[in-house]
C-alpha positions as CSV (number, residue, x, y, z in Angstrom):
1,M,0.0,0.0,0.0
2,R,1.3,3.4,-0.9
3,R,1.1,6.3,1.4
4,R,0.8,9.5,-0.6
5,K,-0.6,11.8,2.0
6,P,2.8,12.8,3.5
7,E,4.1,13.7,0.0
8,V,1.0,15.9,-0.6
9,V,1.4,17.7,2.7
10,A,5.1,18.3,2.0
11,T,4.3,19.5,-1.5
12,N,1.7,21.9,-0.1
13,R,4.1,23.2,2.5
14,F,6.8,23.9,0.0
15,S,4.3,25.3,-2.4
16,R,3.2,27.8,0.2
17,A,6.8,28.7,0.9
18,R,7.5,29.3,-2.8
19,D,4.3,31.4,-3.1
20,A,5.4,33.5,-0.1
21,R,8.8,34.0,-1.6
22,Q,7.3,35.1,-4.9
23,G,5.2,37.6,-3.1
24,E,8.3,39.0,-1.3
25,I,10.1,39.3,-4.7
26,A,7.1,41.1,-6.2
27,E,7.0,43.5,-3.2
28,D,10.8,44.2,-3.5
29,Y,10.5,44.9,-7.2
30,V,7.5,47.2,-7.1
31,E,9.0,49.1,-4.1
32,L,12.3,49.5,-6.1
33,I,10.5,50.5,-9.3
34,A,8.5,53.2,-7.4
35,E,11.8,54.5,-5.9
36,L,13.5,54.6,-9.3
37,I,10.6,56.5,-10.8
38,A,10.5,58.9,-8.0
39,R,14.2,59.6,-8.3
40,G,14.7,59.6,-12.0
41,G,11.3,59.6,-13.7
42,E,11.6,56.0,-14.9
43,A,12.7,52.5,-14.0
44,R,14.7,50.5,-16.5
45,A,15.6,46.8,-16.3
46,A,19.3,47.7,-16.1
47,D,18.8,50.0,-13.1
48,I,16.8,47.3,-11.3
49,A,19.4,44.6,-12.0
50,R,22.2,46.9,-10.7
51,S,20.2,47.8,-7.6
52,L,19.3,44.3,-6.7
53,G,22.5,42.7,-7.8
54,V,20.9,40.2,-10.2
55,S,21.2,39.6,-13.9
56,H,19.4,41.5,-16.6
57,V,17.7,38.2,-17.6
58,T,16.4,37.6,-14.0
59,V,14.9,41.1,-14.0
60,L,13.2,40.6,-17.4
61,K,11.7,37.3,-16.3
62,T,10.4,38.8,-13.1
63,I,9.1,41.9,-14.9
64,A,7.2,39.6,-17.3
65,R,5.6,37.8,-14.3
66,L,4.8,41.2,-12.6
67,A,3.2,42.3,-15.9
68,R,1.2,39.0,-16.1
69,D,0.0,39.7,-12.5
70,G,-1.1,43.2,-13.4
71,L,1.5,45.1,-11.3
72,V,3.6,46.7,-14.1
73,T,3.4,47.7,-17.7
74,T,6.3,47.8,-20.1
75,L,7.3,47.6,-23.7
76,P,10.5,46.1,-25.1
77,Y,13.5,48.5,-24.7
78,R,11.3,50.9,-22.7
79,A,10.9,52.0,-19.1
80,I,8.9,50.0,-16.7
81,F,5.8,51.6,-15.0
82,L,3.6,50.5,-12.1
83,T,-0.1,50.0,-12.7
84,A,-2.5,51.2,-10.0
85,A,-2.3,47.8,-8.4
86,G,1.5,48.0,-8.5
87,E,1.5,51.5,-7.0
88,A,-0.8,50.3,-4.2
89,L,1.5,47.3,-3.4
90,A,4.6,49.5,-3.5
91,A,3.0,52.1,-1.1
92,R,1.9,49.3,1.3
93,T,5.3,47.7,1.2
94,R,7.0,51.0,1.9
95,E,4.6,51.7,4.8
96,R,5.4,48.3,6.3
97,H,9.1,48.9,5.9
98,Q,8.8,52.3,7.7
99,I,6.8,50.8,10.6
100,V,9.4,48.1,11.2
101,A,12.4,50.5,10.7
102,R,10.9,53.1,13.2
103,F,10.3,50.3,15.7
104,L,13.9,49.1,15.4
105,L,15.2,52.6,15.7
106,A,13.1,53.2,18.8
107,I,14.6,50.1,20.5
108,G,18.1,51.3,19.8
109,V,19.1,49.6,16.6
110,D,21.4,51.9,14.6
111,P,19.9,53.4,11.4
112,Q,21.8,51.4,8.9
113,A,21.0,48.0,10.6
114,A,17.4,49.1,11.2
115,D,16.9,49.8,7.5
116,A,18.6,46.6,6.4
117,D,16.7,44.5,8.9
118,A,13.4,46.1,8.1
119,E,13.9,45.1,4.5
120,G,13.6,41.5,5.4
121,M,11.1,41.7,8.3
122,E,8.6,43.9,6.4
123,H,7.5,40.9,4.3
124,H,6.9,38.5,7.2
125,A,5.3,40.6,9.9
126,S,1.6,40.1,10.3
127,E,-0.8,43.1,10.5
128,Q,-1.2,42.4,14.2
129,T,2.6,42.5,14.7
130,L,2.9,45.7,12.7
131,R,0.2,47.4,14.8
132,A,2.0,46.3,18.0
133,F,5.2,47.8,16.6
134,E,3.4,51.0,15.9
135,R,1.9,51.2,19.4
136,L,5.2,50.4,21.2
137,T,7.1,52.8,19.0
138,M,4.6,55.6,19.9
139,L,4.8,54.7,23.6
140,L,8.6,54.8,23.6
141,T,8.8,58.0,21.6
142,Q,6.2,59.8,23.7
143,N,7.9,58.8,26.9
144,G,11.4,59.7,25.6
145,M,12.4,56.1,26.0
146,T,13.8,55.5,22.5
147,G,16.9,53.4,22.5
148,G,18.7,55.8,20.2
149,G,20.5,57.6,23.1
150,T,18.3,60.7,22.9
151,Q,17.3,60.9,26.5
152,Q,19.4,62.3,29.3
153,P,20.7,59.8,32.0
154,D,18.6,61.6,34.7
155,D,15.5,61.3,32.6
156,A,16.1,57.6,32.1
157,A,16.2,57.0,35.8
158,Q,12.9,59.0,36.4
159,K,11.1,57.1,33.5
160,Q,12.4,53.6,34.4
161,D,9.2,52.8,36.3
162,S,6.9,53.9,33.4
163,H,8.7,51.9,30.7
164,P,6.2,49.5,29.0
165,C,8.7,46.7,29.1
166,A,9.9,47.3,32.7
167,P,9.3,44.4,35.1
């Protein structure tokens, strides 16, 4: 007797992981395309390849998939533009990135590391986690408790009891 059920479960698990990775790639591409358009008025495959450190062929294949998914429009040898759906995805991805980066800065992560770490975390944090990051960031900022070294030592001692994470 053959037992196919474990294979199906494994296939589904890996399929979900691949789908999630494709979503992350789409988010990275549309976010970058939006940045390139904002900076220079257009996004070209060569600029995307250079920015992401991937080959021109990889960019062309990914852009074709994004076009098929309705996120970008392009013509051969022309710039790449975001559709309304692509712009919305880019804006939401940028917002998620900013929420995570602000939180990391508030807990004392240096700006370069916060930006780099937020780039990976933005794709995996749930809406619930993002809202919690926003609440905690606001609390830390309002109470002068950010980890960026902006408070005075005397202020830190006075606010120790009110810190949301204090025992």
